[in-house]
N, C-alpha and C positions, 0 to 999 in steps of 0.2 A: 453295106456301109460299115467301115471299121468302128469299133468301139473307141470312145475317147475318155480319158481320165483327167480330172482337173486337180491341179496343185492348190490346196486350200489356202496357202499363204500368198500366192501371186496370181491366181486364176489362170495360169498358163495351162494349156491342154497338151497331154501326152498320149501316145498310143497304148501305153500299159500302165496299170496301177502301180507297179514297182517304180517306174520312172517318175510318176507323180509324187509318190511317198519319198523318193530320193531327193527330188526337188524341194519338198517341204523341209526335210531334214537339213539339207545344205543351207537353205535360207535361214532357218532358225540358228544353225551353227554360226554363220557369219554375223547375224544380228546379236547373238549372245556374246560373241567375242568383242564386238564393238561396244556393247553395253558395259562390259567389264573394263573398258578403257584400252583394249588391245587393238592392233591393226592386223586383222587376219589376212593371210595370203589369199589371193584371188586366182581364179582360172577362168578361161573363156567359158561363157554360158552361165556364170554365177549371176544372180540378180541382187542388186543393191539399190539404194536411193540416191538420186542426184537432185540438185537444187534448181529452183526456178531462176531464169535469167530474163529480165525485162530491160529494155533500152529506150531511153527518151529520143535518141537521135537516129537509131536504126532499128525500128520496130519490126522490120522484116525478119530480124534475127531473134525475136522473142521466143522463149522456150519455157514450157511448163514442166516443172520437176515432178518426180514421182519414181516409180519403179523403173529400172533400166537394166538391160542385159549387157554384161561386160563382154567386149569383143577383143580387147587387146590390152596389154600391160607393157610399160617400159620404165626402166629406171631413169631417174633424173635428179636434179637438185633444186631446192627451193630455199632461199636465204642461206645458201652454203651447206645446207644439210641434205643428205640423201633421202629421196622420197620415191614413191611409186606413182607414176601417172597412168591413168586408165582412160580407155576410150569405150564408149557404149554404143550399141546398135542404134539407139534412138537419136543420137547426136554425134554422128561419125566424124565431124570436122572439129571436135573439141576434145582436148585433154583435160582430165580432172585430176586434181591431187588427191589420191586415195587416203593419205595420212590425214588430211583435213576432213574429207568426207566420212571417214570411219568414225571420227568423233562426233559427227553431226547425224549419224544414222538414227538414233532414238528420236530426236526432234523431227527429223524428216519423216520417219515412220508415223509418228503421231499426226503430222500435218497432211500426209498423202495417203496413208492406208494402202488400199489395193489399186490406186490410180496409177496408170503407167505414164511415164514422161513422154512428151511429144512436142514437136514444133507448134507454135501458136503465133504465126506472123501477124503483125499489125501493119497494114498497107496504107493507112491514112498518111497523107503527105506531111502533116505537122509532126509526125513521129519518125520521119525518115529524111531529115535534113542534113545529117552528117555522113 
């Protein structure tokens, strides 16, 4: 059985210690840039935090925030300003405004720690009327 190495920041498992240490360094780099009020450039495979999304009328789309792996980036506009939209592996049908999320990383990190984002559908009829 191959040896596995864990990233201490995200609990992701890697085949080599070097890859795990690189993951830790990259995560810390992104978070430090966000803490300093900057919007760091992202690349596929980076790990960031995304928010929880809960819906009163379509609970089947409820989503719990936390750590998420970036899968795609695309330029766009929000309120007439250029922004970067990102997609994450854990929520592939949603685009997130990275400029907004970058400013929220410290708060999200405090609230989610090492918890990974995931779908959390609520199938009760009273929360799926719309």
